[in-house]
N, C-alpha and C positions, 0 to 999 in steps of 0.2 A: 174257441176260434171266433173271429169276428165275422158277423154275418155279411153276406154279399151286399154290395150297394145296389139299391133298387135302380132300375133303368131310368125312372123319372125323378131321380134324386135331385137334380139341379134343373133350373129353368132360367132362361134369359129374359131379363126385364129391361125394356127400352127406357132410357132416361135421356131426354133431349136428343142430341145427335149421337150419344154414346150408348153402349150396351154394357150392363153389368150382370154378373151371375149371382143369383140369390137362391136361398133355400126356402122351400115351402115350410110352413109351420109344422106339418107332420114330420117331415124329414129332419127338421132342426131338432125336434125332440128325440128322434131316433139317433142323431149324431151325439147328442148329449149323453144318451144312455150308453152308447158305444165307448165314448171317452171315459165315462165314469168307471166302466168295467175294466178298461185298460189300466187306469190309475190304481184301482184296487188290487189288481193282480201284479202289476210291475212297478208300483210306486216306489218300493224300496230300492229299485235298481235305476231309477231316474235321478241323475245328478245334475245340478245346475252349476255352470261355471261362473266365475266372478263377472265375466262379461254379461251373462244372462241376468245376474242379479242387479246390476247397475242400470239405471235408466239412461237411455241414449240422449245425448245433448248435441244439437247441431253446432257447427263451428261458429255460426253467427251468434247463437245464444251464449256459447262459451266465451267468445271475445267480449260480448257485452258484460257478462258477469265479471270477468277478470278486470275489465275497465272500471266497474263500480268499486271493486275492492281496491284498485290502485288509487282511485280518486278519494276514497275514504281514508286510506293511509296517508296520502299527501296532505289532506286537510288536517289530520292530526299532527303531522310533522311540521306543519306550517307555523307552529308556535302555540303551545298550550298555556293555559293559566297555571300558575304554580299551585300544586296540590298540598304540599307540606305534610306535617310540620318538618322544619329543617333539623338536621342532626344535632345542632347546638341548642335546640329548644329545651328549656329547663324542665318543662312538664314531661319530657320524654327522656330525662336523665342526662341532658346536655349541660355544658358549662356556661351557656349564655353568650359565648363569644363566637360571632359569625366567622366561618372559614370557608374559603372557596378554592377550587382548582380550575384554573383557566387553561383550556387547551390551546394549541398553537394558533388556532383561528382567532382567538380573542386574547392573545398574549399582551397586547397593548392595554387591554382592560385591567389586567393584573396590576400594572404599574399605577394606573389611576386609582384602583382600590387601595393600594398601599399608601398612596398620597393622602388619603382621607382616613388612614389608620386602620384599615380592614386587612385581616390576614388573608392574603391571596397568593397561593402557590402556583407554580408552573410544572409541567411534566418533567420527569427525571431525564428523559431522553428527548432529543430534538425531533425524532420521528416516531412518536409512540403509536402503538396500535390500540384498538378499543379496549382490549383486555388490560393493558398497562394503565390506562386512564381509570378504568373502573376499580382496579385493585388499589391504586393510590388513593382515590377518593374514599373508598371504603375503609382502608386502614387508617387514614388521617381524619376520618369523619368530616369530610368536606362535601359541599355541593359542587358538582361538576358543571361549569359554564362552557357553552359551546355555541357555534353557529352551524354545526354539522347535524343535519336532520337525521342522518343514519344512526347517530348515537342514541337517539330516543328509542330505538328498537331494543336497547339493552336496559331501559329504564327499570324493568322489573327486577333486575339484579341489584340495583341500588335503592330500591323501595322509594321511588319518586325523589331521587337526589340528583337528577339531571335536569338542567334548565337550558332551553335554547334561547339565546339572546336574539331579539328580532331587529334591533336597530343596528346601524352601520358605523356611525361615528363614535369615537371613544367617549366623548363627553356625554352623548346620548345614552350609550351603553351603561355608563356609570350611573346616571340618573335612573335608568330602567331597573337596574339591580337594586338600587336603594329603595325605589318605590315598591318593587315586587316583593322584596323580603322585609320591607318595613324596617330598614336599618336606621338606627339612631346615630346621627353624625353631629358631633359638636366641634366648635372651632379649635378647641385645644387638642383635638385628635389629628388635625391637619399636619402633614409632614412629620408624623411621629414614627414612621417606619421607613426603612431603607428601600428605595425603589428597585435596587438591584438584587438584594438577598432576602428581602421580606422581613429582615430582623427588626425588632422593635428597639428604638432608641431609649436608653436608660438615662433619665435626667438625674443629675447629681451636682452638688455644688462644686465649682471649680476653684482651684487655687489661683493666686494672682498670676503665676507663671503659665498655668494652663489656659487662663483666660486670654493672656497676651498672645499665646501661640495660636489659640483658636481664632482669634480676631484677624490673624494674618490671612489675607485672601478671602475673607468672608464678605460677601456683597449683600448688604441688607436689602437693597432694592430688588434684587432677583428673588430673594426669599419672600419679601412682601408681595411681589407680583404673583408668585406661585400660590401663596396662601389665598390671595384675593381671587385668583382664578377658580379655586375649588370652593370657595365660599359662594361664588356665583353659580357654579355648576350644581352644587348641592342645595342651592337656594336657602342658605343659612341666614341670609340677611332679610328674609321675609317673615 
């Protein structure tokens, strides 16, 4: 049995305009002895709930903490430097041919990449979900290009094969991708792919009849202007 509490167990100590109840040193030792005996006798029956185990955090601290996490996440999603290596890297078993998958937010970039001879695919469906994009990029060994910061949360699934394009204009996006992935663009690559299907044009000698037929409706000025445009964008004349 626990001993009776002495009558002078507590005493009131004035502090400024308030009063607090404090234990005398003698009775503090007595209380420690009583608690120790209780724990030794009933310790195996004392259970702590999960609420007891977790430290209590005020709402203000919780809000500040969640705010710091959100800020950290947004700063990462704001555009990271490419970590690499890309899946086409020869040192990693790739074939050395750059390949990209442009989601619907940068579909115009896909056409520009094709114009400079780069293999750039688009999603199979018009409204793909994240899983569809990740599966396509993984199966075809492509780097997924996007402006959707939320897709970066799935980066671990593609082992650093998702890149968030930071620029807005298509010409700037093209130059950004070329610089980021250190793509080698030559003038003979320009206009070597179909901008609609991404297929690569096969150059072969034409017969006289084929040459005459191909010349019909061919406008050399438009072709020259298109080539010159991408020469300027890719800064091939420097």
